[in-house]
N, C-alpha and C positions, 0 to 999 in steps of 0.2 A: 393593173399596178404591179410593178416588178417585185416589190418587197411587201411583205405583210406588215400590219401595224406593229407587231412585235419586233420585226427586223428593223423597221424604220426607227423605233424607239431605241434599239440597241445601237444603231448607227449614230444616232445623236450623241450617245455617250462615248463611243470609241473613235470617232473621227477626230483627228488632231485639230485643235482650234488654231486660228490665225496667229495668236500670240505664241502658242507653243511652236508652231512652224518657224516663226521668225527667230525664236530663241535657238532652235536647233540649227537653222541656217547660219546664224551669227557665229556660233561655236565652230561649225564645220568650216566656214570661210577663214576663220582665224587659223585653224589647224592646216588647211590647205596652203595658205600663204606661207606658213613656216616651213612646210615641206618644199614648196617651190623655191623658197629663198636659198635653199642649200645648193641649187644649180646643178646637182647631179641626180636628183630624183624629182619626179612629178607627183603631186598629190591627187588622189581620187577618192571620193566618198562612194562606198559600195553598200550592199545590204539593203534592208527594207526601207531605210530612210531615203537612200538614193533612188529607190524604185517607187517611192511614195505609197508603199504598202504597209506602213507601220501603224500600229494601234496607239491611240493616245495614252500617254503614261510610259511608253517604252523609253528607256534611257540608254539604249545601246547605240553607239556611233562607231562605225568601222571606217578607218582612214587607211587606204593603201598607199604605199610609197613605191612608185613604179621606177625601176632601174632599167637601163639599157641592157639588152641580152648579152652584150660583150663583156659585162662585168662577171667575174668568176663567182661561183656559189659562195666561196669563202668570203669574198669582199662584199657580196650582197648581204650576208648575215652580219658581218663586222660593221659595215657602214650603215646598214639599216638599223641595227640596234643602237649604234652610237647616235644617229640622227634622232631616233625615237626618244631616247633618254634625254637628249639635249632639249627637244621640244617639250617633253613632260616637265622637266625642271624649270623651263622658262615660264610655265604656267603655275609654278609653285606646287606641282603635284609630285607624287611618289611613283616612280616607275617600277613595275613588277614584271620580271622576265618570265614569259611562258613559252611553251613549246608545242607546235603542231607538227608540220613536216620540218619546219625550221623555226628558230626563235623569233618571238615578237614581243612587243611591250603592251601591257595592259595597265590602265591607270584611271583615275577619276578626275575629271576636269569640269568645273562648274556644274556639278551634279550629274554629269553624264559618264557612263561606263565606256571608256574609250579603248579601242584596240588600234595600235599603230603597227601595221604589218608590211614588211618589205616583200616585194614580188617583182617579177620581170614584166616589162612592157612588151607584150607579144602581139603581133598583127593578126595571127590566126590561132584559134584554140587548138588546132591540130599540132601546134609547135610549142606547147607549154613545157616549161623546164621544171616547174614545181607545181604541186597540187593547187596552191593558192592562186596561181596564175589564171585559173579558170574563172575566179570570182568576178573580175571586171566584165567578162563576157556574159556571165549570168545577169549582171545588172543591166547591160545593154539589151540583152534579149528580152527580158521582162518589160523594160521601159517601152520597147517597141511593140510588144504583143498585147499587153493587157489594157489597152485603152478602153475605157468604159466598164472595166471589171474591178476597179479599185475597191469599191464598196463590198463587192462579193468576196474579195480576198480578205478584207477586214473581218467580215462575218465568219469566214472559214477559219481564220486564225483564232478568233475569240472563241468559237465553237470548240475547236481542238484544245484550247487552253482550259476551258471549262470541263471538258471531258478528261483532262489530265494526260493527254497524249501529244502535247505540243513540245517539241524539242528533239533534236537528233543525237543528243549526248547519250553515252552508254547507260546512264542511270535511267533515262526516260525511255529510250528505244522507240521514239515516236516520230512525229512529222516535223521536218525542218520547215522553216518559213518558205524557202525556195520551193520545196515540194508542194506546200499548200498552194503557192502561186501557180505552179505548173498544172496542178489538178483542176483548179478553178478555170484556167485557160483551156485545158483539154475538154472539160465537160461544158464550158460555156456559162458558168455561173455557180453561185453557192448552192441554190436549191437543186440544180442539176447534179452537182457533185454528191450531195447527201442522198439524193434518190438513187444514184448509182451505187453508192456505198451500202445503202440499206438493202438493195435487191440483187445486185449483180456481183459484188465483190466476193472473191474467195482466193485462197492462196494459189499462185501461179498466174495471176493477172499480169498482162504485159501492156504497157502504154508506151508507144513510140511516136511521139508527136511529129517528128521530122522523118520518120520511117527510114532510119539510117543505122539501126542497131548492128554492131559488128561482132557481138559475142552473146552467149547465153549466160543468164544469171540464175542462181538458185534461191534467191530471197523470196519471201511470200509475195511481195509486190515489186514489180519492175517498172520503173519510170525512167526510160532512157534519157540521159541528159541531152537536151537539144544542141548543146555546144560541144559535146564529147560522146560519140557513139559507143565508146567502150566503158561508160560509167553508168551505174544505176543510182539515181538520186535518192531512191527509197531503200538503199542498202542497209541503213541502220534501223529500219522499221521492223519490229518483231511481229509475228503472227498474232500474238495476243493483243497488241496495241491496234493492229489493223482491225481485229474483230471488235474491240471495244468501240472504235470509231463507228463501225457498222451498226452495232447495237444502239449507240447513242443517236445515230441518224434515224433509225427506225422509231425510237421513242419520240423524237422531235416531230417526225412526220405524222405519227399517230395522234399526238397531243401536244401541239406547239405551246411553248411557255418560255418566258424570259429566263427561267431557271437554267435552261440549257446554255445560256451565255454568261451566267454568273460565275465568278471565280470563287472556288471553295477555300475556306480558311483551313490552314493546317491544324489537325487535331492531335491531342496528346493524351496519354494515359497517366493518371496519378498512380502512385504505388498501391493505394488501396484498391483502385479499379483493376489494376493488374492482378492483384491477389485474388480478387473475386472471379476474374476470368479463369485463372488456374484452377480454382475450386470447381467452377462450373464444368470445365473441359475434362478434368481428371486425367490429363496426359502428363508427360514428363518433359520439361523444358530444360535444354542445355544450351549454353553459349560459349563460344571461343572468342575472347577479346584480346586485341593486341594493338600496338601503336600504329597509327595511320602512316603508311610509307610516304616519303617525300617525293611525290609525283602527282601529276594532274589526274583528275577523276577518269578521263578517257583512257588512261593507262591502267589505273588501279581497279576500277569497277569490273572490267572483264576478268581480271585476275581473281577478284573476290568471287565472281560467279563460278569460275573454274575451280577455285579452292573449296567453296562450300559444296559443290557437286562431288568433288573427289572425296571429301570427308563423309558425305552422305552415303556414297557407295561403300566406303570402308565400314561404316556402321551397319549397313544392310548385310554385307558379307559376313559380319561377325554376329548376326542374329538379332540386331536391334532394328525394329521396324520404325521407319521414319514416316510420319504422317505428312509433314510439310517442313520446308527449310527455306531460309532466305539470308540475305546479306545486306550490310549497310556500311557506307563509308562516312564516318564523322570527322569533324575537324581535328580532334585529338586521337580518337580510337576508332577501330573498325570492329564490327561484330559479325560473327557467323552464328546463326540461330537455328536450332533443331527442335522440332516437336516430335517426341517419340511416343509410341504406343506401349513400349515396355522399356524399363531401364535396368532390370535385373534378370539374369538367365540362370538355368540350372548349371551344375558343374560339369556336365558331360554333353557331348555332341554325338549323335548317331550318324555315321557315314556309310553310304551305300557303295559297295564294290561291284565288280563285274560278275556276270553269271559264271558258274563253274565250268561250263563247256567252252567258254572263251579262255582257254587254258593259259596262254601266255600272259594275258593281262591279269587273270585271276591269281596266278602264281606270283606275279610282281606285287600285286596288292597284298597278298598273304605275307610275303617276306618283309614288305615295307612296314607293316603294322604289327608284326608278331610280338615285338618286345616294347611297344610304346603305347599300349592301350589300357583303358580301364577294364574293358571287356572285349573279347574277340581276338582274332577273327572268328566269327561263327557264321553258320549258314542258315538263311531264312528265305523261303520261296526260291531256292536254288541259287541264291546270290550270297556273296560274302558281305558281311556287315562288321563294323567295329564301332565301339563306343570309346571316344577319346576325351581326355580332359580338356575343357574349354580354357583358352588362354585368358580371356577377359569376361568376367561375369557381370560387370557393371559398366554402364555407358561412361561414367566419369573416369573409370580406370583407363579405357582405351583412348579417351580424349586427352588424357594426361600422359599418354605413352608416346614412344618414338614413332609409332605407326602414323601419327598425324603428319609428320614431316615427309612421310613416304607415300602420301595419298594424292599426289598429283597437284600440288599447290602451284600457284603462279609465282614467278621469280621474286617479285618485290614482297609478296605476301610471305613466302617461305623465309626470306631474309628477316622480316620483322618478327615472325613467329619464333624463328631460331634464336632471336635476341631475348625472347621471353614472352609468355602469354599466360592468360588466366582462363580457367574453366569454371563457369558458374552454373548452378542448377536452381530450378524453381524460383522462389522469391528473389534470390540473389542475382538473377539475370537482369533485374530492373536497375536502371540508372536514368537520371534526368537527361543525359546526352542522347539516350536511345528511346525516350518516351514516345516521340512521334513515330519512329520506326515500329515500335512495339504496337502502337495503336493500329497502324496500317496492316501489320501482320495478323493480328487477332480479329480486328473488325474489318475483315476483307470483303469487299463488295465490288461488283462490276460498276462502272460509272453510272449506268442507268438505274441499277438497283439502288444505288446510294441516294438518288434523288426521287425515286418512284413515289414514295409517300407524299412528298412535298408537291410534286407535279399533280397528283390526283386530289390534293386538298385545296388547290387554288381554283 
């Protein structure tokens, strides 16, 4: 038997039922007809629904509007957006303009999350004019290759979702649906994929299904796009998410359970729970909070990561030991959170200078510090030392100082912080908006560690 009882049970739950398929097909056909009616674009459904690799309950429907390559990029965007808005409004929905490589429209029609995306109708993937032009080729490739593997792909996607590593967005840094499909195809099935992940995977792994790679990649996992030899489908996958998938696979193979396919509910901290955690840990919590910039998460999240890392380096340089730090983009506000091992420092810093026999540097050090120290220059173990006054004695002082804006912030983050930000410490770092983020920060477990007790109790 190809699937275990557990896997068959899961498949019964996640395979789309006929009624669900008919509803999706009905909405898709209506949208395609509206695109085709324009007479200057042709409609095509892409993504997992088109490839029949979608999990029951998924409500994402991607409709591409294919234009002739003779259309200019400017006209593609202008006509594409105009047509998408016209279609959206015809269904009584509200168009929301979003931006990937070029603008597209997102909306909700009849309960489905719809993307209406303009692109070029290209005969060969080698001649793409924009990144989204690849997507129709992805759809055709998977539909041709994965015959007999649809259930395996559904299991792989649900497994990755349960693990918390499904999604190629910058917040998740995980496995895209297309990546899951290619991995199942490459290994020949769901069980074969997780066996490989459990025992063979490590950073530097290269999978080139069509054996046509034209460049080297430096990401942890390389899966060369079968329709584009210069693209890594796994480019967004972080080493940590790759390792989490490997750990989860090991856990499932050692002790199979339906728990490995269950979707976890988001958890939140109450303010009382948060206070108890602070008391237990005995560390010092600081947060920098500012208005969320007006841009999509794929733009803002990398900037948040750059910014929180830059501030962490600033804190460390000034003597504040950072245990852990993280970032979160909320609807209204963003937070940069720091857990420090100390938040107050002595008034002086001892600086080591060069040895006396390194005359040129020693004399330079001597004259630089002669009139600006609390003590020194003096000689100790044949070296110059000085004790200078510390600029910032408290973590809150430096986080409220101009140093923050000089700490390598992302462009949008700097602009928002420059317009005003708040620094909180201890209990004051808590807010309802960030209660889920705070739970994940303090109750941090690997995916398998999180379910280990439940797995062993069943």
